[in-house]
PADREN-693341 format. One record per residue: residue in one letter; residue number from 1; x, z, y of N, C-alpha, C, CB in turn. Coordinates in steps of 0.1 Angstrom, whole numbers, m for minus. Glycine has a CB too. Layout:
% residues N
(atom a, NUM, (X, Z, Y), (X, Z, Y), (X, Z, Y), (X, Z, Y)) ...
***
This chain:
% residues 125
(atom m, 1, (498, 71, m83), (501, 84, m87), (489, 93, m87), (511, 91, m77)) (atom a, 2, (480, 91, m78), (467, 98, m78), (459, 94, m90), (460, 96, m65)) (atom l, 3, (459, 81, m93), (451, 76, m105), (457, 83, m118), (452, 61, m106)) (atom n, 4, (470, 84, m119), (475, 91, m131), (471, 105, m132), (491, 90, m130)) (atom f, 5, (470, 112, m121), (465, 125, m121), (450, 126, m126), (466, 131, m107)) (atom v, 6, (442, 117, m121), (428, 117, m125), (427, 114, m140), (420, 107, m117)) (atom v, 7, (435, 104, m145), (435, 101, m159), (440, 113, m168), (443, 89, m162)) (atom s, 8, (450, 119, m163), (456, 131, m170), (446, 142, m171), (469, 135, m164)) (atom l, 9, (440, 145, m160), (430, 156, m159), (418, 153, m168), (425, 157, m144)) (atom a, 10, (413, 141, m168), (402, 138, m177), (406, 138, m192), (396, 123, m174)) (atom g, 11, (418, 133, m195), (423, 134, m209), (425, 148, m213), (436, 126, m210)) (atom a, 12, (430, 156, m205), (432, 171, m208), (419, 177, m210), (440, 178, m198)) (atom m, 13, (409, 174, m202), (396, 180, m203), (390, 176, m216), (387, 175, m191)) (atom v, 14, (391, 164, m220), (385, 160, m233), (392, 167, m245), (386, 144, m235)) (atom i, 15, (405, 167, m245), (413, 173, m256), (410, 188, m257), (428, 170, m254)) (atom v, 16, (411, 194, m246), (409, 209, m246), (395, 213, m248), (415, 215, m233)) (atom n, 17, (386, 207, m241), (372, 212, m241), (363, 207, m253), (365, 208, m229)) (atom t, 18, (367, 197, m260), (359, 192, m271), (356, 202, m281), (365, 179, m277)) (atom v, 19, (367, 208, m286), (365, 218, m297), (358, 231, m291), (379, 223, m302)) (atom v, 20, (361, 235, m279), (355, 246, m273), (340, 244, m272), (361, 249, m259)) (atom l, 21, (336, 232, m267), (322, 229, m265), (315, 228, m278), (320, 217, m257)) (atom v, 22, (320, 219, m287), (313, 216, m299), (312, 227, m309), (320, 204, m306)) (atom k, 23, (323, 234, m311), (323, 245, m321), (319, 258, m315), (337, 246, m327)) (atom g, 24, (325, 261, m303), (322, 274, m297), (309, 275, m290), (333, 277, m287)) (atom q, 25, (306, 266, m281), (293, 267, m273), (281, 262, m281), (295, 259, m260)) (atom f, 26, (283, 250, m288), (272, 244, m295), (270, 250, m309), (273, 229, m295)) (atom g, 27, (281, 256, m315), (280, 261, m328), (279, 251, m339), (268, 270, m330)) (atom l, 28, (286, 239, m337), (285, 228, m347), (298, 228, m355), (283, 215, m339)) (atom t, 29, (299, 217, m363), (310, 216, m373), (321, 207, m369), (304, 211, m386)) (atom d, 30, (331, 206, m377), (343, 197, m375), (338, 183, m374), (353, 199, m386)) (atom q, 31, (328, 179, m382), (323, 165, m382), (317, 162, m368), (312, 163, m392)) (atom h, 32, (311, 171, m362), (305, 169, m348), (317, 168, m338), (296, 180, m344)) (atom t, 33, (327, 176, m340), (339, 175, m332), (345, 161, m333), (349, 186, m335)) (atom a, 34, (346, 156, m345), (351, 143, m347), (343, 132, m340), (353, 140, m362)) (atom m, 35, (330, 134, m341), (321, 125, m334), (323, 124, m319), (306, 128, m337)) (atom a, 36, (325, 136, m313), (328, 136, m299), (341, 129, m295), (329, 151, m294)) (atom f, 37, (351, 132, m303), (364, 125, m301), (362, 110, m303), (375, 130, m310)) (atom a, 38, (354, 106, m313), (352, 92, m316), (345, 85, m304), (344, 90, m329)) (atom a, 39, (336, 92, m297), (329, 87, m286), (339, 84, m275), (318, 97, m281)) (atom f, 40, (348, 93, m272), (359, 90, m262), (367, 78, m266), (368, 102, m260)) (atom g, 41, (371, 77, m278), (379, 66, m283), (371, 53, m283), (384, 68, m297)) (atom g, 42, (358, 54, m287), (350, 42, m287), (348, 36, m273), (336, 45, m293)) (atom g, 43, (346, 45, m263), (344, 41, m249), (357, 35, m244), (341, 53, m240)) (atom s, 44, (368, 40, m248), (381, 35, m244), (383, 21, m250), (393, 44, m248)) (atom m, 45, (380, 19, m263), (382, 6, m269), (372, m4, m263), (379, 7, m284)) (atom l, 46, (360, 0, m260), (350, m9, m254), (355, m15, m241), (337, m2, m252)) (atom a, 47, (361, m6, m233), (366, m10, m220), (378, m19, m222), (370, 2, m211)) (atom a, 48, (387, m15, m231), (399, m23, m233), (396, m37, m238), (409, m16, m243)) (atom l, 49, (385, m39, m246), (382, m52, m251), (375, m60, m240), (372, m50, m262)) (atom t, 50, (368, m54, m230), (361, m62, m220), (370, m64, m208), (349, m54, m216)) (atom l, 51, (381, m57, m207), (389, m58, m195), (396, m72, m193), (400, m48, m195)) (atom p, 52, (400, m79, m203), (406, m92, m200), (396, m101, m192), (410, m99, m213)) (atom a, 53, (384, m101, m196), (374, m110, m189), (372, m104, m175), (361, m110, m196)) (atom l, 54, (371, m91, m173), (369, m85, m160), (381, m88, m151), (366, m70, m162)) (atom l, 55, (393, m87, m156), (405, m89, m148), (407, m103, m144), (417, m84, m156)) (atom k, 56, (399, m113, m150), (400, m126, m145), (392, m128, m132), (395, m136, m156)) (atom r, 57, (382, m119, m130), (373, m120, m118), (377, m110, m108), (359, m118, m123)) (atom w, 58, (382, m98, m111), (385, m88, m102), (400, m86, m101), (378, m75, m106)) (atom q, 59, (404, m81, m90), (418, m77, m88), (421, m64, m96), (422, m75, m73)) (atom d, 60, (434, m62, m100), (437, m50, m108), (434, m38, m101), (452, m51, m111)) (atom r, 61, (437, m37, m88), (434, m25, m80), (419, m21, m80), (439, m26, m66)) (atom r, 62, (411, m31, m78), (397, m28, m78), (392, m23, m92), (389, m41, m74)) (atom v, 63, (397, m29, m102), (393, m24, m116), (398, m10, m118), (399, m34, m127)) (atom m, 64, (410, m7, m114), (415, 6, m116), (408, 17, m108), (430, 7, m113)) (atom l, 65, (405, 13, m95), (397, 23, m87), (383, 25, m92), (397, 17, m72)) (atom t, 66, (377, 14, m97), (364, 16, m104), (365, 25, m116), (358, 2, m108)) (atom g, 67, (375, 24, m124), (378, 32, m135), (379, 47, m130), (390, 28, m143)) (atom a, 68, (386, 49, m119), (388, 63, m114), (374, 68, m110), (398, 63, m102)) (atom g, 69, (366, 60, m104), (353, 65, m100), (344, 68, m112), (345, 54, m92)) (atom i, 70, (346, 60, m123), (339, 64, m136), (344, 77, m141), (341, 52, m146)) (atom l, 71, (357, 79, m141), (363, 92, m145), (358, 103, m138), (378, 91, m145)) (atom i, 72, (358, 102, m125), (353, 113, m116), (338, 116, m119), (355, 110, m101)) (atom s, 73, (330, 105, m120), (316, 107, m123), (314, 114, m136), (309, 94, m123)) (atom g, 74, (322, 110, m146), (321, 116, m159), (325, 130, m160), (330, 108, m169)) (atom m, 75, (335, 134, m152), (339, 148, m151), (328, 156, m144), (352, 149, m144)) (atom l, 76, (322, 151, m134), (311, 158, m128), (299, 160, m137), (307, 151, m115)) (atom l, 77, (296, 149, m145), (285, 150, m155), (288, 160, m166), (282, 136, m161)) (atom a, 78, (301, 161, m169), (305, 171, m180), (302, 185, m176), (320, 169, m182)) (atom i, 79, (301, 188, m164), (297, 202, m159), (283, 206, m165), (297, 203, m144)) (atom a, 80, (274, 196, m166), (261, 199, m170), (258, 197, m184), (251, 191, m162)) (atom v, 81, (268, 193, m192), (266, 191, m206), (262, 204, m214), (279, 184, m213)) (atom d, 82, (251, 203, m221), (247, 215, m228), (243, 212, m243), (235, 221, m221)) (atom s, 83, (246, 200, m247), (244, 197, m261), (252, 185, m266), (229, 194, m264)) (atom l, 84, (253, 184, m279), (261, 172, m284), (255, 159, m280), (262, 173, m299)) (atom e, 85, (242, 159, m279), (235, 146, m275), (239, 142, m261), (220, 148, m275)) (atom w, 86, (243, 151, m252), (247, 148, m239), (263, 146, m238), (243, 158, m229)) (atom l, 87, (269, 153, m247), (284, 153, m247), (289, 139, m251), (290, 163, m256)) (atom i, 88, (283, 133, m261), (288, 120, m267), (287, 109, m256), (279, 116, m279)) (atom p, 89, (276, 107, m249), (277, 96, m239), (286, 100, m227), (263, 94, m233)) (atom v, 90, (288, 112, m224), (297, 116, m213), (311, 113, m217), (295, 131, m208)) (atom w, 91, (314, 117, m230), (328, 115, m235), (331, 100, m236), (330, 122, m248)) (atom a, 92, (321, 92, m240), (322, 77, m240), (325, 72, m226), (310, 70, m246)) (atom l, 93, (318, 77, m216), (320, 73, m202), (334, 77, m198), (310, 80, m193)) (atom l, 94, (339, 88, m202), (353, 92, m198), (363, 83, m205), (355, 107, m202)) (atom g, 95, (360, 79, m217), (369, 69, m224), (369, 56, m217), (364, 67, m239)) (atom i, 96, (358, 51, m213), (357, 39, m205), (365, 40, m192), (342, 35, m202)) (atom g, 97, (363, 50, m185), (371, 52, m173), (386, 53, m175), (366, 65, m165)) (atom s, 98, (390, 61, m185), (404, 62, m188), (411, 49, m191), (405, 72, m200)) (atom s, 99, (404, 41, m200), (410, 28, m204), (410, 19, m192), (403, 22, m215)) (atom t, 100, (400, 19, m184), (399, 10, m172), (410, 13, m162), (385, 12, m166)) (atom v, 101, (414, 25, m161), (425, 29, m152), (438, 25, m158), (425, 44, m148)) (atom q, 102, (440, 28, m171), (453, 27, m177), (457, 13, m181), (454, 36, m189)) (atom t, 103, (447, 5, m185), (451, m9, m191), (457, m18, m181), (438, m15, m196)) (atom p, 104, (453, m19, m169), (460, m28, m159), (473, m24, m154), (451, m31, m148)) (atom v, 105, (478, m12, m158), (490, m7, m152), (502, m16, m155), (493, 7, m157)) (atom g, 106, (503, m21, m167), (514, m30, m170), (514, m42, m161), (513, m34, m184)) (atom r, 107, (503, m48, m158), (502, m59, m149), (507, m56, m135), (488, m65, m149)) (atom l, 108, (503, m44, m131), (508, m40, m117), (523, m38, m117), (500, m27, m113)) (atom l, 109, (528, m32, m128), (543, m30, m128), (550, m43, m128), (546, m21, m141)) (atom i, 110, (545, m53, m135), (552, m66, m135), (551, m72, m122), (545, m75, m146)) (atom k, 111, (540, m71, m115), (539, m77, m102), (547, m70, m91), (524, m77, m97)) (atom s, 112, (550, m57, m93), (557, m49, m83), (572, m48, m86), (551, m35, m83)) (atom s, 113, (577, m56, m95), (591, m54, m98), (598, m68, m101), (593, m45, m110)) (atom i, 114, (611, m68, m101), (618, m80, m105), (623, m77, m120), (630, m83, m96)) (atom g, 115, (627, m88, m126), (630, m88, m141), (640, m77, m145), (635, m101, m145)) (atom v, 116, (651, m76, m137), (661, m66, m142), (657, m52, m140), (674, m68, m133)) (atom d, 117, (647, m49, m132), (643, m35, m130), (632, m31, m140), (638, m33, m116)) (atom r, 118, (625, m41, m146), (614, m38, m155), (616, m28, m166), (608, m50, m160)) (atom p, 119, (627, m29, m174), (629, m20, m185), (629, m5, m180), (642, m22, m192)) (atom a, 120, (636, m2, m169), (636, 11, m164), (623, 15, m158), (647, 12, m153)) (atom l, 121, (616, 6, m152), (603, 9, m146), (593, 12, m157), (598, m3, m138)) (atom f, 122, (593, 4, m168), (583, 7, m179), (587, 20, m186), (583, m5, m188)) (atom a, 123, (600, 23, m187), (604, 35, m194), (600, 47, m186), (620, 35, m196)) (atom a, 124, (600, 46, m173), (596, 57, m164), (581, 59, m164), (601, 55, m150)) (atom q, 125, (574, 48, m166), (559, 49, m166), (555, 56, m179), (553, 35, m165)) 
***
């Protein structure tokens, strides 16, 4: 539950603050806004593509907690962002952390339930 809160907080921060930072604070264009969103998505995809190999060596919980640490670090770094050049790597870091927390959730739900309960469990998730 706490991990979901961290992921939701980071996601909301990216969605709400990207336009405010890029267009309002930095005075840049829609293309720059798209670049910032692409950085978040690219980081998320990078993590999702590397997670299968990582999950063969690490336990799901360890991976997810590492992702939460990445998210928290990224949110702290975001406080100091003052240009697009800094925003893009921080947003990519947040994408990596977000995907690292969210991707193993399905595996944990399967391990934590029996077959008849899974449809309701996945629907609730």
